[in-house]
N, C-alpha and C positions, 0 to 999 in steps of 0.2 A: 569615353566608353567604359573605362574601368570603374569610374565612380558610379555609373548607372548600375553596373553589375553588382557592385558592393552594396548599394542601397537596396536593390531588389532582393539580394540574398541575405540581407540582415534579418535577424530573428524577429523583430516586431513586424516587418513587412511580410515575411513568410507566414507568420501566424495569421495575419489578417487575410492573406490570400487563401490559405488552407481553410480558415474559418468560413470565408465566403463560399468556397467550393463545396464544403460540407453542407452549408445551409442550402445552397442551390440543389445539391443532390437530394437532400431530405425533402425539400419542397417539390422537386420533380417526381421523386418516387412515391411521395404521398398520394399522388393522383392514381397510382396503380395498387395501392394497399387495399386489402379487403375491408369492407365496412360491415360490421356486425350489427345485429338488431339491438336497439336500446333496451337495457334492462338494469335493474338495480345492482346486479352482481357483475356487471361488465368490467368494472375497474378494481375488483377484489384481487388480492394476491392469490396465486395459483401455483402449486408445485407438486409434482409427482402424482398427479391425478386426484389430489385431495384438496378440499377447501381448507383455508387457513383457519384453524381453531384457536381462538385467543386463550392464553393461559393454559395451554394443553400440557406443557411440561416446563419445568424450571430446572435446567441442567445445573449440576454442581461442578464448578471449575476448580475446586480446592485441590484435586489431584493433578490438575493440569499446570498450576502455578509453578511448582518446583521445576518442571521440565522446561517451561517457557523461560524462567529466570536463569536456569543453567545455560540454555541456548544463547540467551542475550549476553550473559556474562562472558562466556567463552568467545563469542564473536567480537565483542567490544574489546576484550582483553587481547585477543590476537591482533586486531586492528591497531590498537595503541602500541603494542610492543613492536610490531613489524614496521610501523611507520615512524617510530621515534628516531631522531638523529643519533648517530653513533657517539656524538660528543656528550649527549645527555643520557647517561646510564642510570642515574638514580631514579628518575621518574618511572621508567618501565619496571624497574625492580620493586619500587614502592607499589605500583599498580598491580603487579603480580601478587604481592603479599596481601593487598586489600582484596583482590579477587579470590585468593585461596581462603581468606577469612569469610568472605561472603558465601563461598561454596560450603564451608563447614557449617555456617548458620543455616543454610538452606536444607542440608541433608540431616541435620540434627533434629529438625522439627518433625 
């Protein structure tokens, strides 16, 4: 009995079970979905009440990059330093120095 429970609750078997349940749910509920009239714009992207205009705007992310890099550096630095074993002190200190150098480079530009 325990082996059956272990097999049924294993990740691959549960994935298959939930995949089949989702497929059956989608197939069953597809019968109740509203069917619109066929038109050439039926499958176009639509958001906020406006049609999707191609090449309408090209946003500039140059001001976003320093903030994203700072966020990434701080979180990875914190993760490395807090999970380092107490016996290995040199690696976290080296990583802190490299992180500070990277921050200096980011904010000097």
